[in-house]
N, C-alpha and C positions, 0 to 999 in steps of 0.2 A: 503493499500499499504507501501512496506517493506523500509524503510531508509538504506544506505548502510552498515551504523552497526548494524543494527538489521538482514541483508541479511546477513554479515560476522559469526552473533552471530547465527543464524538459520545452515546455514553447520557447523559450529562446533558443535555442541548441537547434529546433527543426528549423525557428524561425531562418535562424541562419544560412539553411541549408533551401531556404526557397529564396521564392525570385521573384520580387515585389517591384513592380511596374511601376514608376510614378510619374508623375507630371499628365498636364493638359492632353495629350498625345496620344497614354494610355486610358485616355473617360472617353474614347467616343464613338466606340464598338459595343456589342452588344455586350448584355450580363448573359452567360452562359452558365444556367442553373440544369444538373443533371438528376435528374427524378426514379430513383429506382422506384419502382412496385410492382403490381403483382397480378397478372391477367387468365391464368390458367391456374384451376388446382381449387381447393380447399380456401383459399384467403380471397380469391379472383374477387370476389364482392366488395371487400375491403378496399381492397386495389382500387376498382374502378370510383368507389367514393374519394380515393385518394386523388385522382388524376381531376375529379369535379370540382373540387374542393379546392385545387391549384388554380386551373383553366378560372372557375370563376372571378379567382385574389386575381387576375391576371390580368381576365375583362375589366374590373371596374376601373382598373387603371391605367385603359389606353394599350396594356402589354408595357405597361415601362415604368423601372421603377427609378427615383431620386434626380427623374429626368431620361437615363439608358432606357433602351429598348432591352429586350427580354428576348434570350433566345431558350423556350425553353426543351430539353433534350431528353425526353421518356424512355428509358430501358428495361425490360421486362425480364424478372430474377425468378420468374415460375414460380418463385417460395423455396430454392432450393439456395445451401450456403454458396456450395461450389461457383454454382451460374451468379449469384449478387459478387463476390469477389471479381470473376470474370466482367462482368458488367462497370464494375465500377471503376475498375482497373481500364477498361475501354472511354469511360465516360471521360477519366483525366487524364490516359495518357494519347488519344486518339483527338477526342471534343476539344481538350483543354479549358472543360470547366471550370469558373470560380469558385464556386461551391457545387454540394452536395443536399439536396432532401430527399431522406430513406435511410434505409428502405423499410418495408413494411414492420416484418416481425425480428424479434428480441433474436434470434438465434441465426437469421441473415447481419443483424447488425456486432455479435461478436463473433463472427466467420470475416469482417473488412475491419472491424478495427484495430489491429495492431499496423495494417497495410495505410488508415489513415493517418496515423501518428507518423509513421514513415516518410509519407510524400507532405504532409502537413497540407490537407485540404480543408477549411470550413464546412465541417458536416451538421443538417439540422436532421433530428429526426422529427420524422412530422407522425409517429405510429410505434415503430418500435419501443421498449418499456425495460428491456435488459436492468435490471437493477445494479450491477456491478461497472457498467460503465459511466457511473455517475459513483461510481461508490468505491471498491475498491482498485479497479483497475483503472482510474479515472483516466482518459484521455482528456487532452488539454486541445485538442480541433472537433471535440464532439459536446453538443449543445440539444436539449432538447425543450420541445415545444408541448410536448404531453407531459404524462406524468411517469413516476415511474410503476413498474407492475403491480406493487405491493404497498403505493400510497396510499390509491381507494378502499382495498380491503382493509387496512388498517383500521380506518374511519369505522366501516361498514360490521367491523368484530366486535367494534365500543358499540354502536346502534342495539347491535343482533343481546347484546350482550346487557347492555345497560335500561335499553328502553323497550324492546321487543322482549326482554326477559327470559331468553331462550339459554338454556342450559346444556345443549347436545344435541351436536350442529354433523350431517356426512356430508361431503365432499363426492363431488363429481366433477372431472376436471380435464383439457387437453392435454393429452401427454406428451409438453414441449415445455423449453424455459418458461416464457410467458404465463401458463398452465401452473406450471411447481410454484413461481413466487409468489404468485394468485394465492395460494393455497396456503404458503408456508406464514404470510404477511400476517393473511385470516389465520390460523390457527396459533400467531403468537401471542395474539394482541384478544383474542377469546380465548382463549387456557387465563393468561395471564389475571380477566376479571373473572375467574372462576368459571368457564366452559371447558367442555368437553368438544374434543372432535373424536364420534367413532369410528371413523373409517375414512379414507381419499381414494377413487375410483378411479382408475385413468386409462380415459379411451383415447383412440390414435387419430390423430389429426385428420386423418380420410375417413371416421370409421361412417357409416351409412345406416347402419342400425344400431342405435342404445336399448335395445332391448336386455340385454345380456349384463346389461349395467345398471338400468331400474330394477332389476327384479336383484338385483345382489344386496340392494338400497336396505340399511338398517331401520326396520318400521318405528322402531322407537324413539327414533330423532325426532326432534324437535319445528326441525326445518332440515330443507339441501339446499348447498351450496354450488350453483353450478358457475363457473370457470370455462367460457369457453370465448373463441377466435372467429371471425368471417362469417358465415352463414353457418355453421356447427350448433349457433345457440339454436335459432331458429328448429333446425331438427329436433336436438333434445325436446325444447319447450310441448310441440305439438305430441311427442310419444312416452313422456312424461305425464301428459293430461289422456294419450290412451291407455294407458297403465293403469288411471285412476287416482293417479295419487295427486294430483292440484288441490282436492276438495280436501286431499288425507294431511298431507303432507308441505308446509305452506315454504315456496321456494323463493329464493335470494339468488340474486346473480352479481358477478360482477359489471361491469358498464358494456362492454362487446356483448356480453350474454345478448342482454334482451337491445343491442342498441337502434338507433332511430333506422337506419338501415336496411335491418330489418325487420323491424316491431311492423313497419307498412305491409307485410305479409301476414302479420297474424291475421288473429281471432281473438274471441274471447277465453281460450287457454290460455293468455299470458295479462289479463287483467288482474288486477292483486300484487304480481310480481315485484317485488322489492329489490332495488340494486343500490349500485354506490357508481362511482366515479365523477371526471371533473369538467361535464359540461352535464345540457340536454336542454333540446329546444323547446323546451315548457320556461326556460329562464326569464324571470320578469323584468326584463332589460331593454332599454331603448336599444342597444348596441346589440344584442342577440335578438330581438325583436327585427331588428332588420335585418340580421344573416337570415333568418328563417324564412321570409321575405323576398328575400332573392337570389336562396335557394328551391324555392317555390314557383318562384317563377321561372325559374333558368332548368330546373330539373321537374320539378310538380311532385316533391317526395322532403318532407321534412332533414335538415343532419343529424349529423351523427358521429361519433367517435373518428371515423377514419376522414368526414368532409371537412372539421375542423381541424381537426390536425393540420393536414396539408392546407390548412387556410391559415390556423397560426403560424405556420414555416413560412410561410409569407410575409404576415407580419413581422413575425422575426428579422424577418431579408432586408423589410423595408427602414425598418427604424434601424439597421444596422449602418446601411448603406448611408443614410442621413448621418449619421455617426461619423464617417470617412467620407463628408464629401462627395460622397464616388465611387472612392478609388475602390475598387474591387481589388484589384488587380494588388494591394499590399493589405495578404492574407492575415499576416498578425496581426495587422490595426482591423482587419473585418469580424476576425476571432475575439479581441478584446472586447470590443462594441459585444458581437453575440451573447458574449458572456457576463454582459454587464444592464443587461436589459432592465426596466421598470416598467411594465406596459400597464399603465389604470384601467383602461378601456377595451375590452376582448371582448366577445360574444360570451369567453364561459367565466369573466369576471377578471377580477387582476390577476396579474403574474408577474411576479418576482424571479429571476436565475439567480438558487441560492452561490457558492464562493465555486459546488464541482459544477455549476453548469446545468443542471435540474430546475423546473419553477416552485415555487410553492405559491400555493393556488388553491383557492377554495375545492373544495373536495362535496359533492349534492350526493343526499341519500334518496332516489328517487321510488315512485311507486309507479306501476301502468295504472290507468283511467282513462276513462272515454273525454277528452277536451273537445269541444268543437266539431263534434263528430269522429274525428280519427281517433287513434290511441296513440297516448306520452307517457313519459316519465315525469308524472308532475313531482316538482320537488316539494318533500316534508319534511328535509331538516336540511341546513347549511353549517357542515364545519368549516369555517372562516381560517385561511392562511395557513393551509397543511404543508409542513412539510417530508420532503417522503423518509425524513426521522422518524414520523410521527411525531412522539410527546418524550424519546430516547435524545442523551446526550448523543450526538454522530459521532464524538471519537468512541463512543460505549459499543454503538451499535457497530461501527465499521470494526470490529475485534471480534466480534460475532462471525460465524459462517456467513455466505449468501445464501440466502434463501433457496429450495432447492426440492427435489425432489423426496429426497428422504427426511427430510425434517421430519423429527420425531414426535411420533404420538404418543401422547403422555397416558400411563396407564394409569 
């Protein structure tokens, strides 16, 4: 784990090897933005929404940031770590991009982490929430526009234990880094508040039928926590209802399990699901109402995790470009600006980047209800300015192992 002095020396060393082109002549061409997304497989639904978010952002600005035109170069990683690294290399070494936005999945971000540091390319995560990229494996060229994996899960665990008074929870989750980290973060806070995680069931990312997992759920649980990405939440919740559990054991979920991107395809089976996240289309602020209206006009749908993740990444880049007066060729200055953002008015609420490159932001507890004739994640509680470290001292937090699949279940 890097301390602050080592971190500062690390970014300075890489910066010394990078080529920052200065002067007015370097600022006349387009800002080249490499955009890593997924257009096939289980994560494709989220990938399409990411593209919608960044394209809406650029359209609203006439495809310009800081007075310079933007060249958006989209690369499909197919959700494969090796392919993600190849695509990142192509964007940087062939297309000479000034900044990378993406990739989608936590395991993809982990796969390119070392390479990003090696070449010194400013990278904004619009979706990938891998804990250690802003914790033990601190990357000076990485900043996150969304929360870490467990950041919302800490809050949901607190709410489940203290407000819902749940004592026993069963977890069903995608069997990859994102699902592991969410589940472990929830378990840590829930059990520290007197609860118990009875079991953790792991389903493959591309599983088509959740029946064998649903039948294993311990019926003595007070609630089931479902942690899924992409379209998996849609399939799980429908099958959970078909097996008759919707009216028997309450369902909790991470933000992506019941995301607006898939909620539009659900019916009554989704009603009453309580979830956690850093955003809801139902947030009652002018900034969010404008954003929801713009998405509705452009895409005929409410925005969710992925749409806003990409849109926020655009906001991050825009603010940083302003701070460097359009000189994105100075990668060191651009990265410094990205890691010192303090946005007061975003659709998700105020966002301030901490010293590790992760946003401190509101976490919302949401409940699916019918609002204005459609299903929405109505905000029922807000935890303001939540850190990725929850209420723990960061130094103490970082001394414990990263959240993982093997996080111990208490006996």
